[in-house]
SEBA-131492 format. One record per atom (N, C-alpha, C, O): residue in one letter; x, y, z. Coordinates in steps of 0.02 Angstrom, whole numbers, plus 50000, padded with zeros to 5 digits. Each point is the difference from the previous one (the first is absolute). Layout:
<aa: A east: X north: Y up: Z>
...
% end
This chain:
<aa: M east: 46327 north: 50972 up: 49991>
<aa: M east: 50059 north: 50040 up: 50000>
<aa: M east: 50043 north: 49988 up: 50060>
<aa: M east: 49979 north: 50011 up: 50057>
<aa: G east: 50079 north: 49966 up: 49931>
<aa: G east: 50043 north: 49988 up: 50055>
<aa: G east: 50023 north: 50059 up: 50028>
<aa: G east: 50017 north: 50046 up: 49963>
<aa: G east: 49985 north: 49961 up: 50106>
<aa: G east: 50028 north: 50059 up: 50040>
<aa: G east: 49937 north: 50044 up: 50025>
<aa: G east: 50007 north: 50043 up: 50043>
<aa: V east: 49935 north: 49943 up: 49930>
<aa: V east: 49939 north: 50041 up: 50022>
<aa: V east: 49988 north: 49993 up: 50076>
<aa: V east: 49986 north: 50048 up: 50036>
<aa: S east: 50021 north: 49891 up: 49985>
<aa: S east: 49990 north: 49991 up: 50074>
<aa: S east: 50055 north: 50032 up: 50042>
<aa: S east: 49988 north: 50027 up: 50054>
<aa: L east: 50076 north: 49970 up: 49919>
<aa: L east: 50053 north: 50033 up: 50034>
<aa: L east: 49990 north: 50077 up: 50005>
<aa: L east: 50011 north: 50034 up: 50050>
<aa: A east: 49968 north: 49988 up: 49892>
<aa: A east: 49989 north: 50075 up: 50001>
<aa: A east: 49941 north: 50020 up: 50044>
<aa: A east: 49999 north: 50053 up: 50031>
<aa: A east: 49951 north: 49904 up: 49971>
<aa: A east: 49940 north: 50017 up: 50042>
<aa: A east: 50017 north: 49996 up: 50076>
<aa: A east: 49968 north: 50034 up: 50040>
<aa: Q east: 50081 north: 49926 up: 49980>
<aa: Q east: 50018 north: 50001 up: 50068>
<aa: Q east: 50051 north: 50059 up: 50019>
<aa: Q east: 50014 north: 50012 up: 50059>
<aa: S east: 50013 north: 50023 up: 49890>
<aa: S east: 50050 north: 50044 up: 50015>
<aa: S east: 49981 north: 50072 up: 49993>
<aa: S east: 49986 north: 50021 up: 49944>
<aa: P east: 50013 north: 50021 up: 50109>
<aa: P east: 49978 north: 50064 up: 49990>
<aa: P east: 50057 north: 50044 up: 49967>
<aa: P east: 49981 north: 50054 up: 49977>
<aa: G east: 50080 north: 49931 up: 50018>
<aa: G east: 50049 north: 50036 up: 49972>
<aa: G east: 50004 north: 49985 up: 49924>
<aa: G east: 49977 north: 49948 up: 49977>
<aa: K east: 50054 north: 50098 up: 49984>
<aa: K east: 50001 north: 50001 up: 49930>
<aa: K east: 50048 north: 49946 up: 49980>
<aa: K east: 50053 north: 49996 up: 50030>
<aa: M east: 49931 north: 49960 up: 49921>
<aa: M east: 50038 north: 49943 up: 49977>
<aa: M east: 50060 north: 50033 up: 49957>
<aa: M east: 49990 north: 50045 up: 49959>
<aa: V east: 50070 north: 49930 up: 50053>
<aa: V east: 50056 north: 50023 up: 49960>
<aa: V east: 50033 north: 49933 up: 49972>
<aa: V east: 50008 north: 49951 up: 50037>
<aa: T east: 50010 north: 50049 up: 49895>
<aa: T east: 50035 north: 49948 up: 49973>
<aa: T east: 50071 north: 50013 up: 49990>
<aa: T east: 50014 north: 50050 up: 49967>
<aa: Y east: 50033 north: 49914 up: 50056>
<aa: Y east: 50072 north: 50011 up: 49990>
<aa: Y east: 50037 north: 49936 up: 49994>
<aa: Y east: 49996 north: 49958 up: 50044>
<aa: K east: 50042 north: 50032 up: 49900>
<aa: K east: 50036 north: 49944 up: 49989>
<aa: K east: 49963 north: 49933 up: 50005>
<aa: K east: 50029 north: 49951 up: 50025>
<aa: G east: 49908 north: 50044 up: 49951>
<aa: G east: 49956 north: 49946 up: 49995>
<aa: G east: 49971 north: 49988 up: 50065>
<aa: G east: 49976 north: 49944 up: 50010>
<aa: L east: 50021 north: 50103 up: 50042>
<aa: L east: 49965 north: 49992 up: 50060>
<aa: L east: 49945 north: 50050 up: 50007>
<aa: L east: 50011 north: 50059 up: 49988>
<aa: E east: 49926 north: 49921 up: 50033>
<aa: E east: 49951 north: 50047 up: 50013>
<aa: E east: 50003 north: 50011 up: 50073>
<aa: E east: 50003 north: 49952 up: 50038>
<aa: M east: 49997 north: 50110 up: 49985>
<aa: M east: 50007 north: 50009 up: 50072>
<aa: M east: 49951 north: 50056 up: 50021>
<aa: M east: 49989 north: 50046 up: 49962>
<aa: S east: 49983 north: 49949 up: 50099>
<aa: S east: 49959 north: 50049 up: 50028>
<aa: S east: 50001 north: 49999 up: 50075>
<aa: S east: 50003 north: 49948 up: 50032>
<aa: V east: 49995 north: 50115 up: 49997>
<aa: V east: 49996 north: 50005 up: 50076>
<aa: V east: 49931 north: 49988 up: 50030>
<aa: V east: 49952 north: 50036 up: 49984>
<aa: A east: 50044 north: 49915 up: 50058>
<aa: A east: 49933 north: 49981 up: 50023>
<aa: A east: 49987 north: 50042 up: 50066>
<aa: A east: 49942 north: 50005 up: 50019>
<aa: G east: 50106 north: 50023 up: 50014>
<aa: G east: 49991 north: 50040 up: 50060>
<aa: G east: 50058 north: 49999 up: 50044>
<aa: G east: 50048 north: 49964 up: 49985>
<aa: V east: 49953 north: 50075 up: 50075>
<aa: V east: 50051 north: 49999 up: 50044>
<aa: V east: 49974 north: 49990 up: 50071>
<aa: V east: 49949 north: 50028 up: 50021>
<aa: E east: 50089 north: 49929 up: 50014>
<aa: E east: 49986 north: 49989 up: 50071>
<aa: E east: 50052 north: 50024 up: 50045>
<aa: E east: 50059 north: 49996 up: 49981>
<aa: R east: 49928 north: 50027 up: 50076>
<aa: R east: 50049 north: 50029 up: 50047>
<aa: R east: 50009 north: 49944 up: 50055>
<aa: R east: 49950 north: 49970 up: 50020>
<aa: A east: 50109 north: 50016 up: 50004>
<aa: A east: 50013 north: 49946 up: 50051>
<aa: A east: 50065 north: 50018 up: 50036>
<aa: A east: 50043 north: 50034 up: 49972>
<aa: P east: 49964 north: 49942 up: 50087>
<aa: P east: 50060 north: 50006 up: 50041>
<aa: P east: 50052 north: 49945 up: 49984>
<aa: P east: 50058 north: 50006 up: 50019>
<aa: T east: 49921 north: 49942 up: 49949>
<aa: T east: 50043 north: 49942 up: 49979>
<aa: T east: 49985 north: 49985 up: 49930>
<aa: T east: 49945 north: 50014 up: 49977>
<aa: A east: 50101 north: 49959 up: 49988>
<aa: A east: 49988 north: 49975 up: 49927>
<aa: A east: 50042 north: 49943 up: 49982>
<aa: A east: 50054 north: 49991 up: 50028>
<aa: S east: 49922 north: 49969 up: 49926>
<aa: S east: 50031 north: 49941 up: 49970>
<aa: S east: 50046 north: 50027 up: 49942>
<aa: S east: 49978 north: 50040 up: 49959>
<aa: L east: 50083 north: 49937 up: 50039>
<aa: L east: 50042 north: 50023 up: 49942>
<aa: L east: 50005 north: 49944 up: 49952>
<aa: L east: 50054 north: 49982 up: 49975>
<aa: K east: 49882 north: 49986 up: 50009>
<aa: K east: 50004 north: 49942 up: 49952>
<aa: K east: 50015 north: 50031 up: 49928>
<aa: K east: 49979 north: 50054 up: 49981>
<aa: D east: 50059 north: 49903 up: 49983>
<aa: D east: 50011 north: 50024 up: 49927>
<aa: D east: 49938 north: 50003 up: 49962>
<aa: D east: 49948 north: 49979 up: 50025>
<aa: C east: 50054 north: 50047 up: 49912>
<aa: C east: 49946 north: 50008 up: 49956>
<aa: C east: 50013 north: 49965 up: 49937>
<aa: C east: 50047 north: 50019 up: 49967>
<aa: P east: 49913 north: 49925 up: 50009>
<aa: P east: 49943 north: 49977 up: 50037>
<aa: P east: 50020 north: 49965 up: 50068>
<aa: P east: 50055 north: 49974 up: 50008>
<aa: P east: 49898 north: 50026 up: 50037>
<aa: P east: 50019 north: 49968 up: 50069>
<aa: P east: 50034 north: 49934 up: 49989>
<aa: P east: 49976 north: 49961 up: 49959>
<aa: G east: 50077 north: 50024 up: 50074>
<aa: G east: 50036 north: 49939 up: 50004>
<aa: G east: 50021 north: 49977 up: 50065>
<aa: G east: 49963 north: 50004 up: 50049>
<aa: G east: 50098 north: 49971 up: 49955>
<aa: G east: 50023 north: 49972 up: 50061>
<aa: G east: 50029 north: 50046 up: 50053>
<aa: G east: 50008 north: 49978 up: 50057>
<aa: N east: 50007 north: 50085 up: 49927>
<aa: N east: 50024 north: 50050 up: 50047>
<aa: N east: 49948 north: 50015 up: 50055>
<aa: N east: 49945 north: 50024 up: 49985>
<aa: T east: 50073 north: 49962 up: 50077>
<aa: T east: 49949 north: 50012 up: 50055>
<aa: T east: 50025 north: 50048 up: 50049>
<aa: T east: 49978 north: 49997 up: 50057>
<aa: V east: 50068 north: 50050 up: 49927>
<aa: V east: 50020 north: 50051 up: 50045>
<aa: V east: 49952 north: 50051 up: 50012>
<aa: V east: 49967 north: 50021 up: 49952>
<aa: N east: 50024 north: 50002 up: 50107>
<aa: N east: 49953 north: 50052 up: 50022>
<aa: N east: 50042 north: 50059 up: 50027>
<aa: N east: 50056 north: 49987 up: 50022>
<aa: A east: 49921 north: 50074 up: 49978>
<aa: A east: 50027 north: 50058 up: 50019>
<aa: A east: 49951 north: 50038 up: 50050>
<aa: A east: 49939 north: 49994 up: 49995>
<aa: T east: 50088 north: 50043 up: 50050>
<aa: T east: 49960 north: 50040 up: 50045>
<aa: T east: 50018 north: 50072 up: 49995>
<aa: T east: 50059 north: 50015 up: 49996>
<aa: S east: 49892 north: 50034 up: 50004>
<aa: S east: 50010 north: 50070 up: 49992>
<aa: S east: 50031 north: 50023 up: 50069>
<aa: S east: 49996 north: 49967 up: 50051>
<aa: R east: 50036 north: 50095 up: 49944>
<aa: R east: 50028 north: 50034 up: 50055>
<aa: R east: 49951 north: 50051 up: 50023>
<aa: R east: 49951 north: 50013 up: 49965>
<aa: S east: 50060 north: 50018 up: 50094>
<aa: S east: 49960 north: 50057 up: 50023>
<aa: S east: 49994 north: 50056 up: 49951>
<aa: S east: 50052 north: 50026 up: 49979>
<aa: G east: 49888 north: 49996 up: 50002>
<aa: G east: 49989 north: 50054 up: 49952>
<aa: G east: 49994 north: 49969 up: 49925>
<aa: G east: 49989 north: 50035 up: 49951>
<aa: E east: 50020 north: 49904 up: 50049>
<aa: E east: 49992 north: 49974 up: 49925>
<aa: E east: 49944 north: 49951 up: 50000>
<aa: E east: 49974 north: 49980 up: 50052>
<aa: E east: 50009 north: 50000 up: 49886>
<aa: E east: 49952 north: 49945 up: 49986>
<aa: E east: 50021 north: 49966 up: 49934>
<aa: E east: 50046 north: 50023 up: 49967>
<aa: F east: 49921 north: 49926 up: 50017>
<aa: F east: 50011 north: 49973 up: 49933>
<aa: F east: 49941 north: 50014 up: 49961>
<aa: F east: 49944 north: 49984 up: 50021>
<aa: A east: 50064 north: 50045 up: 49920>
<aa: A east: 49953 north: 50009 up: 49952>
<aa: A east: 50009 north: 49943 up: 49953>
<aa: A east: 50048 north: 49998 up: 49961>
<aa: V east: 49900 north: 49949 up: 50042>
<aa: V east: 50002 north: 49944 up: 49966>
<aa: V east: 49960 north: 50003 up: 49934>
<aa: V east: 49939 north: 49990 up: 49999>
<aa: V east: 50096 north: 50023 up: 49947>
<aa: V east: 49961 north: 50012 up: 49934>
<aa: V east: 49987 north: 49931 up: 49963>
<aa: V east: 50045 north: 49964 up: 49979>
<aa: K east: 49890 north: 50024 up: 50017>
<aa: K east: 49974 north: 49936 up: 49965>
<aa: K east: 49996 north: 50015 up: 49925>
<aa: K east: 49969 north: 50048 up: 49977>
<aa: V east: 50065 north: 49907 up: 49985>
<aa: V east: 50005 north: 50007 up: 49928>
<aa: V east: 49980 north: 49932 up: 49970>
<aa: V east: 50021 north: 49946 up: 50021>
<aa: N east: 49937 north: 50060 up: 49927>
<aa: N east: 49973 north: 49942 up: 49961>
<aa: N east: 50039 north: 49997 up: 49935>
<aa: N east: 50010 north: 50051 up: 49967>
<aa: F east: 50013 north: 49886 up: 50015>
<aa: F east: 50040 north: 49991 up: 49942>
<aa: F east: 49965 north: 49948 up: 49962>
<aa: F east: 49968 north: 49954 up: 50025>
<aa: K east: 50043 north: 50056 up: 49906>
<aa: K east: 49975 north: 49949 up: 49949>
<aa: K east: 50057 north: 49992 up: 49946>
<aa: K east: 50018 north: 50049 up: 49968>
<aa: V east: 50008 north: 49893 up: 50024>
<aa: V east: 50049 north: 49988 up: 49953>
<aa: V east: 49971 north: 49987 up: 49933>
<aa: V east: 49962 north: 49953 up: 49992>
<aa: L east: 50056 north: 50089 up: 49956>
<aa: L east: 49975 north: 49999 up: 49934>
<aa: L east: 50046 north: 49958 up: 49955>
<aa: L east: 50057 north: 49987 up: 50019>
<aa: P east: 49922 north: 49992 up: 49924>
<aa: P east: 50044 north: 49957 up: 49954>
<aa: P east: 50064 north: 50037 up: 49980>
<aa: P east: 50050 north: 49968 up: 49986>
<aa: A east: 49951 north: 50096 up: 50013>
<aa: A east: 50061 north: 50040 up: 49979>
<aa: A east: 50055 north: 50001 up: 50055>
<aa: A east: 50057 north: 50021 up: 49987>
<aa: F east: 49926 north: 49957 up: 50072>
<aa: F east: 50044 north: 49996 up: 50058>
<aa: F east: 50062 north: 49949 up: 49980>
<aa: F east: 49992 north: 49942 up: 49979>
<aa: Q east: 50068 north: 50089 up: 50033>
<aa: Q east: 50063 north: 49952 up: 49991>
<aa: Q east: 50020 north: 49976 up: 50065>
<aa: Q east: 50010 north: 50040 up: 50046>
<aa: P east: 49995 north: 49894 up: 49962>
<aa: P east: 50019 north: 49974 up: 50068>
<aa: P east: 50067 north: 50018 up: 50029>
<aa: P east: 50011 north: 49988 up: 50060>
<aa: N east: 50035 north: 50040 up: 49900>
<aa: N east: 50061 north: 50024 up: 50026>
<aa: N east: 50001 north: 50071 up: 50016>
<aa: N east: 50052 north: 50029 up: 50015>
<aa: T east: 49890 north: 50001 up: 49984>
<aa: T east: 49992 north: 50076 up: 50018>
<aa: T east: 50017 north: 50009 up: 50074>
<aa: T east: 49973 north: 49967 up: 50045>
<aa: M east: 50070 north: 50077 up: 49964>
<aa: M east: 50018 north: 50021 up: 50073>
<aa: M east: 49965 north: 50065 up: 50019>
<aa: M east: 50007 north: 50049 up: 49964>
<aa: L east: 49957 north: 49954 up: 50088>
<aa: L east: 49975 north: 50065 up: 50022>
<aa: L east: 50032 north: 50023 up: 50058>
<aa: L east: 50014 north: 49960 up: 50044>
<aa: K east: 50001 north: 50107 up: 49962>
<aa: K east: 50027 north: 50029 up: 50056>
<aa: K east: 49954 north: 49998 up: 50061>
<aa: K east: 49940 north: 49990 up: 49991>
<aa: R east: 50084 north: 50019 up: 50068>
<aa: R east: 49958 north: 50005 up: 50064>
<aa: R east: 49957 north: 50062 up: 49990>
<aa: R east: 50021 north: 50053 up: 49977>
<aa: P east: 49913 north: 49936 up: 50043>
<aa: P east: 49955 north: 50061 up: 49994>
<aa: P east: 50015 north: 50057 up: 50048>
<aa: P east: 50027 north: 49988 up: 50054>
<aa: V east: 49957 north: 50069 up: 49929>
<aa: V east: 50006 north: 50061 up: 50042>
<aa: V east: 49937 north: 50035 up: 50005>
<aa: V east: 49962 north: 49999 up: 49951>
<aa: V east: 50021 north: 50032 up: 50104>
<aa: V east: 49936 north: 50035 up: 50008>
<aa: V east: 50019 north: 50075 up: 50008>
<aa: V east: 50052 north: 50015 up: 50030>
<aa: T east: 49907 north: 50030 up: 49946>
<aa: T east: 50007 north: 50070 up: 50007>
<aa: T east: 49943 north: 50033 up: 50033>
<aa: T east: 49943 north: 49989 up: 49979>
<aa: D east: 50070 north: 50053 up: 50075>
<aa: D east: 49948 north: 50032 up: 50038>
<aa: D east: 49977 north: 50068 up: 49962>
<aa: D east: 50027 north: 50019 up: 49948>
<aa: E east: 49924 north: 50011 up: 50081>
<aa: E east: 49973 north: 50061 up: 49970>
<aa: E east: 50050 north: 50061 up: 49997>
<aa: E east: 49989 north: 50047 up: 49963>
<aa: S east: 50064 north: 49950 up: 50074>
<aa: S east: 50045 north: 50055 up: 50000>
<aa: S east: 50059 north: 49984 up: 49956>
<aa: S east: 50046 north: 50040 up: 49993>
<aa: G east: 49953 north: 49896 up: 49974>
<aa: G east: 50054 north: 49981 up: 49951>
<aa: G east: 50057 north: 49958 up: 50029>
<aa: G east: 50046 north: 49982 up: 49964>
<aa: K east: 49951 north: 50003 up: 50103>
<aa: K east: 50053 north: 49960 up: 50036>
<aa: K east: 49985 north: 49927 up: 49978>
<aa: K east: 49942 north: 49979 up: 49994>
<aa: T east: 50115 north: 49985 up: 49994>
<aa: T east: 49993 north: 49932 up: 49979>
<aa: T east: 50023 north: 49952 up: 50061>
<aa: T east: 50042 north: 50017 up: 50042>
<aa: Y east: 49926 north: 49924 up: 49958>
<aa: Y east: 50014 north: 49948 up: 50052>
<aa: Y east: 50007 north: 49932 up: 49963>
<aa: Y east: 49964 north: 49982 up: 49953>
<aa: N east: 50089 north: 49984 up: 50076>
<aa: N east: 50019 north: 49933 up: 49970>
<aa: N east: 49967 north: 49946 up: 50040>
<aa: N east: 49973 north: 50012 up: 50054>
<aa: T east: 50030 north: 49927 up: 49919>
<aa: T east: 49979 north: 49941 up: 50032>
<aa: T east: 50055 north: 49947 up: 49996>
<aa: T east: 50047 north: 50006 up: 49961>
<aa: A east: 49946 north: 49941 up: 50080>
<aa: A east: 50045 north: 49942 up: 50001>
<aa: A east: 49975 north: 49943 up: 49954>
<aa: A east: 50034 north: 49952 up: 49986>
<aa: V east: 49904 north: 50058 up: 49993>
<aa: V east: 49969 north: 49949 up: 49954>
<aa: V east: 50031 north: 49996 up: 49929>
<aa: V east: 50011 north: 50053 up: 49970>
<aa: S east: 50002 north: 49891 up: 50006>
<aa: S east: 50026 north: 49995 up: 49930>
<aa: S east: 49955 north: 49957 up: 49957>
<aa: S east: 49964 north: 49956 up: 50024>
<aa: F east: 50039 north: 50058 up: 49910>
<aa: F east: 49955 north: 49960 up: 49954>
<aa: F east: 50041 north: 49934 up: 49988>
<aa: F east: 50059 north: 50005 up: 49981>
<aa: V east: 49915 north: 49943 up: 50027>
<aa: V east: 50034 north: 49928 up: 49988>
<aa: V east: 49953 north: 49957 up: 49961>
<aa: V east: 49941 north: 49995 up: 50018>
<aa: D east: 50083 north: 49973 up: 49928>
<aa: D east: 49955 north: 49951 up: 49960>
<aa: D east: 49934 north: 50031 up: 49979>
<aa: D east: 49949 north: 49966 up: 50005>
<aa: V east: 50049 north: 50098 up: 49972>
<aa: V east: 49945 north: 50032 up: 49986>
<aa: V east: 49952 north: 49962 up: 49952>
<aa: V east: 49939 north: 50000 up: 50011>
<aa: G east: 50089 north: 49969 up: 49936>
<aa: G east: 49952 north: 49967 up: 49950>
<aa: G east: 49981 north: 49927 up: 50024>
<aa: G east: 49973 north: 49962 up: 49960>
<aa: S east: 50040 north: 50018 up: 50102>
<aa: S east: 49984 north: 49935 up: 50022>
<aa: S east: 49930 north: 49982 up: 50016>
<aa: S east: 49983 north: 49941 up: 50010>
<aa: T east: 49975 north: 50110 up: 49991>
<aa: T east: 49923 north: 49997 up: 50013>
<aa: T east: 49969 north: 50052 up: 49957>
<aa: T east: 50027 north: 50055 up: 49996>
<aa: P east: 49914 north: 49931 up: 49968>
<aa: P east: 49970 north: 50044 up: 49959>
<aa: P east: 49970 north: 50055 up: 50027>
<aa: P east: 49996 north: 50051 up: 49965>
<aa: E east: 49978 north: 49950 up: 50098>
<aa: E east: 49977 north: 50057 up: 50039>
<aa: E east: 50016 north: 49995 up: 50071>
<aa: E east: 49997 north: 49946 up: 50028>
<aa: F east: 50021 north: 50109 up: 50004>
<aa: F east: 50026 north: 50001 up: 50067>
<aa: F east: 49987 north: 50067 up: 50030>
<aa: F east: 49990 north: 50049 up: 49963>
<aa: A east: 50008 north: 49956 up: 50103>
<aa: A east: 49995 north: 50060 up: 50033>
<aa: A east: 50056 north: 50004 up: 50054>
<aa: A east: 50015 north: 49951 up: 50033>
<aa: C east: 50015 north: 50109 up: 49974>
<aa: C east: 50051 north: 50011 up: 50051>
<aa: C east: 49986 north: 50055 up: 50048>
<aa: C east: 49973 north: 50052 up: 49981>
<aa: A east: 50044 north: 49940 up: 50077>
<aa: A east: 49997 north: 50051 up: 50056>
<aa: A east: 50072 north: 50023 up: 50009>
<aa: A east: 50040 north: 49965 up: 50031>
<aa: I east: 49977 north: 50095 up: 49942>
<aa: I east: 50064 north: 50028 up: 50005>
<aa: I east: 50002 north: 50053 up: 50052>
<aa: I east: 49969 north: 50053 up: 49994>
<aa: P east: 50071 north: 49931 up: 50062>
<aa: P east: 50005 north: 50050 up: 50061>
<aa: P east: 50056 north: 50051 up: 49991>
<aa: P east: 50055 north: 49983 up: 49979>
<aa: F east: 49929 north: 50081 up: 50036>
<aa: F east: 50046 north: 50054 up: 50004>
<aa: F east: 49996 north: 50033 up: 50065>
<aa: F east: 49946 north: 50020 up: 50022>
<aa: R east: 50115 north: 49987 up: 50012>
<aa: R east: 50006 north: 50035 up: 50065>
<aa: R east: 49997 north: 50072 up: 49989>
<aa: R east: 50044 north: 50030 up: 49969>
<aa: V east: 49899 north: 50002 up: 50058>
<aa: V east: 49992 north: 50071 up: 49987>
<aa: V east: 49983 north: 50033 up: 50067>
<aa: V east: 49975 north: 49968 up: 50046>
<aa: P east: 50038 north: 50099 up: 49958>
<aa: P east: 49972 north: 50036 up: 50064>
<aa: P east: 49928 north: 49990 up: 50009>
<aa: P east: 49967 north: 49998 up: 49948>
<aa: T east: 50001 north: 49997 up: 50110>
<aa: T east: 49932 north: 49990 up: 50015>
<aa: T east: 49960 north: 50053 up: 49962>
<aa: T east: 50018 north: 50059 up: 49999>
<aa: G east: 49930 north: 49918 up: 49970>
<aa: G east: 49954 north: 50049 up: 49966>
<aa: G east: 50019 north: 50025 up: 49929>
<aa: G east: 49963 north: 50038 up: 49970>
<aa: T east: 50102 north: 49937 up: 50003>
<aa: T east: 50018 north: 50018 up: 49934>
<aa: T east: 49947 north: 49983 up: 49944>
<aa: T east: 49975 north: 49944 up: 49995>
<aa: M east: 50012 north: 50106 up: 49966>
<aa: M east: 49952 north: 49989 up: 49945>
<aa: M east: 50039 north: 49983 up: 49940>
<aa: M east: 50044 north: 50037 up: 49977>
<aa: L east: 49938 north: 49905 up: 49996>
<aa: L east: 50037 north: 49975 up: 49934>
<aa: L east: 49965 north: 50024 up: 49943>
<aa: L east: 49939 north: 50010 up: 49998>
<aa: K east: 50105 north: 50000 up: 49950>
<aa: K east: 49973 north: 50027 up: 49935>
<aa: K east: 50007 north: 49946 up: 49945>
<aa: K east: 49953 north: 49989 up: 49962>
<aa: S east: 50106 north: 49977 up: 50033>
<aa: S east: 50007 north: 49955 up: 49947>
<aa: S east: 50054 north: 49948 up: 50017>
<aa: S east: 50043 north: 50011 up: 50043>
<aa: L east: 49952 north: 49925 up: 49919>
<aa: L east: 50047 north: 49950 up: 50004>
<aa: L east: 50036 north: 49993 up: 49937>
<aa: L east: 49969 north: 50000 up: 49947>
<aa: Q east: 50094 north: 49994 up: 50057>
<aa: Q east: 50046 north: 49992 up: 49946>
<aa: Q east: 50025 north: 49931 up: 49996>
<aa: Q east: 50029 north: 49973 up: 50048>
<aa: I east: 49959 north: 49997 up: 49895>
<aa: I east: 50024 north: 49927 up: 49988>
<aa: I east: 50043 north: 50006 up: 49934>
<aa: I east: 49974 north: 50006 up: 49945>
<aa: D east: 50088 north: 49991 up: 50065>
<aa: D east: 50047 north: 50007 up: 49946>
<aa: D east: 49988 north: 50074 up: 49968>
<aa: D east: 50008 north: 50051 up: 50034>
<aa: A east: 49972 north: 49948 up: 49900>
<aa: A east: 49982 north: 50065 up: 49968>
<aa: A east: 49927 north: 50017 up: 50002>
<aa: A east: 49982 north: 50053 up: 49976>
<aa: A east: 49976 north: 49905 up: 50052>
<aa: A east: 49928 north: 50002 up: 50001>
<aa: A east: 49980 north: 50039 up: 50063>
<aa: A east: 50026 north: 49985 up: 50054>
<aa: T east: 49927 north: 50065 up: 49943>
<aa: T east: 49973 north: 50030 up: 50051>
<aa: T east: 49929 north: 49988 up: 50010>
<aa: T east: 49960 north: 50009 up: 49954>
<aa: L east: 50019 north: 49968 up: 50109>
<aa: L east: 49932 north: 49986 up: 50009>
<aa: L east: 49975 north: 50049 up: 50056>
<aa: L east: 50027 north: 50004 up: 50055>
<aa: E east: 49923 north: 50032 up: 49926>
<aa: E east: 49965 north: 50051 up: 50048>
<aa: E east: 49967 north: 49961 up: 50053>
<aa: E east: 49970 north: 49948 up: 49986>
<aa: I east: 50035 north: 50073 up: 50074>
<aa: I east: 49960 north: 49974 up: 50058>
<aa: I east: 49939 north: 50034 up: 50005>
<aa: I east: 49999 north: 50061 up: 50010>
<aa: P east: 49944 north: 49903 up: 49982>
<aa: P east: 49933 north: 50036 up: 49996>
<aa: P east: 49983 north: 50041 up: 50059>
<aa: P east: 50019 north: 49982 up: 50055>
<aa: A east: 49946 north: 50070 up: 49935>
<aa: A east: 49984 north: 50046 up: 50054>
<aa: A east: 49955 north: 49960 up: 50051>
<aa: A east: 49958 north: 49959 up: 49980>
<aa: G east: 50052 north: 50054 up: 50081>
<aa: G east: 49968 north: 49962 up: 50050>
<aa: G east: 50025 north: 49935 up: 50019>
<aa: G east: 49976 north: 49967 up: 50046>
<aa: K east: 50078 north: 50011 up: 49915>
<aa: K east: 50032 north: 49940 up: 50009>
<aa: K east: 50069 north: 50002 up: 50027>
<aa: K east: 50032 north: 49948 up: 50008>
<aa: H east: 49993 north: 50115 up: 50006>
<aa: H east: 50068 north: 50008 up: 50017>
<aa: H east: 50008 north: 50015 up: 50076>
<aa: H east: 50056 north: 50008 up: 50024>
% end
């Protein structure tokens, strides 16, 4: 069964949207973050947090299914915290269908200690697993 190994590595619930299987693998906190596009490409820009802020880097696993259309455009992801406030990222989706499986680390600048609830990619919502936010 294709995708079994991906699901086994991913603590988050798998969501299928526009021919992409997506799941949140976890969240890391960091004072700096890479702003590489997704899937990772040539963009090598880095960002540094300000006082009272940190980067919540959401790790997402992707698998491109046969139903995926190469011309599909995805909006930049948005993360929502437990109070309902949303945060944007500078990361864009570029050449998504160019590789069959990939993982992205998507950074969001948030106040230190912010508890994340979900990640929105276009019209798809991925819950951030308890203990991973």
